[in-house]
ZADO-1210 file (C-alpha; in nm, 4 decimals, padded with zeros to 6 digits):
<atoms>
<atom x="00.1767" y="00.4093" z="-00.1179" code="MET" pos="1"/>
<atom x="00.4289" y="00.0841" z="-00.0702" code="TYR" pos="2"/>
<atom x="00.6008" y="00.0614" z="00.2969" code="PRO" pos="3"/>
<atom x="00.9628" y="00.1338" z="00.1512" code="TRP" pos="4"/>
<atom x="01.2023" y="-00.0298" z="00.3996" code="PRO" pos="5"/>
<atom x="01.3993" y="00.3117" z="00.4225" code="THR" pos="6"/>
<atom x="01.1127" y="00.4770" z="00.6373" code="GLY" pos="7"/>
<atom x="01.1256" y="00.7675" z="00.3877" code="ASP" pos="8"/>
<atom x="00.8168" y="00.8283" z="00.1667" code="PHE" pos="9"/>
<atom x="00.9254" y="00.8389" z="-00.2010" code="ASP" pos="10"/>
<atom x="00.6774" y="00.9535" z="-00.4707" code="ASN" pos="11"/>
<atom x="00.9124" y="00.8634" z="-00.7180" code="SER" pos="12"/>
<atom x="00.9755" y="00.5392" z="-00.6419" code="MET" pos="13"/>
<atom x="00.5788" y="00.4512" z="-00.5625" code="ASP" pos="14"/>
<atom x="00.5538" y="00.5532" z="-00.9428" code="VAL" pos="15"/>
<atom x="00.8132" y="00.3410" z="-01.0620" code="ALA" pos="16"/>
<atom x="00.6643" y="00.0907" z="-00.8748" code="LEU" pos="17"/>
<atom x="00.2920" y="00.1382" z="-00.9710" code="ASP" pos="18"/>
<atom x="00.4527" y="00.1211" z="-01.3205" code="THR" pos="19"/>
<atom x="00.6145" y="-00.2090" z="-01.3019" code="ALA" pos="20"/>
<atom x="00.3403" y="-00.3520" z="-01.1431" code="MET" pos="21"/>
<atom x="00.0887" y="-00.2499" z="-01.3745" code="ASN" pos="22"/>
<atom x="00.3124" y="-00.4206" z="-01.6713" code="TYR" pos="23"/>
<atom x="00.3886" y="-00.7425" z="-01.4545" code="LEU" pos="24"/>
<atom x="-00.0166" y="-00.7830" z="-01.4493" code="GLU" pos="25"/>
<atom x="-00.0813" y="-00.7063" z="-01.7869" code="ARG" pos="26"/>
<atom x="00.2079" y="-00.9290" z="-01.9252" code="THR" pos="27"/>
<atom x="00.0609" y="-01.2016" z="-01.6468" code="GLY" pos="28"/>
<atom x="00.4183" y="-01.2062" z="-01.4890" code="GLN" pos="29"/>
<atom x="00.2444" y="-01.1173" z="-01.1299" code="ALA" pos="30"/>
<atom x="00.0650" y="-01.4734" z="-01.0421" code="GLN" pos="31"/>
<atom x="00.1453" y="-01.3708" z="-00.6936" code="ASN" pos="32"/>
<atom x="00.1230" y="-01.0319" z="-00.6642" code="PHE" pos="33"/>
<atom x="00.2879" y="-00.9801" z="-00.2939" code="VAL" pos="34"/>
<atom x="00.5807" y="-01.1566" z="-00.3793" code="VAL" pos="35"/>
<atom x="00.6096" y="-00.9771" z="-00.7539" code="ALA" pos="36"/>
<atom x="00.5451" y="-00.6537" z="-00.5575" code="GLN" pos="37"/>
<atom x="00.8426" y="-00.7229" z="-00.3063" code="ARG" pos="38"/>
<atom x="01.0586" y="-00.8410" z="-00.5616" code="VAL" pos="39"/>
<atom x="01.0113" y="-00.5527" z="-00.7744" code="ALA" pos="40"/>
<atom x="01.0488" y="-00.3204" z="-00.4687" code="ALA" pos="41"/>
<atom x="01.3649" y="-00.4246" z="-00.3849" code="MET" pos="42"/>
<atom x="01.5071" y="-00.4573" z="-00.7628" code="ALA" pos="43"/>
<atom x="01.3802" y="-00.0458" z="-00.7864" code="ILE" pos="44"/>
<atom x="01.5031" y="-00.0087" z="-00.4303" code="LEU" pos="45"/>
<atom x="01.8691" y="-00.1141" z="-00.5380" code="ARG" pos="46"/>
<atom x="01.8571" y="00.0370" z="-00.8412" code="LEU" pos="47"/>
<atom x="01.7567" y="00.3699" z="-00.6784" code="GLY" pos="48"/>
<atom x="02.0310" y="00.3903" z="-00.4331" code="ARG" pos="49"/>
<atom x="02.3147" y="00.3802" z="-00.7568" code="THR" pos="50"/>
</atoms>
């Protein structure tokens, strides 16, 4: 479970982040996992608010 800055647990956002991180890892785009995870999480959060 990722610590979302909203303070609320959201399973669908966790699944989206897991999916994104799996893709980024498999394609070699997650060299720095923590940074890639933070960037992906913020993008998912932004999209989730729209």
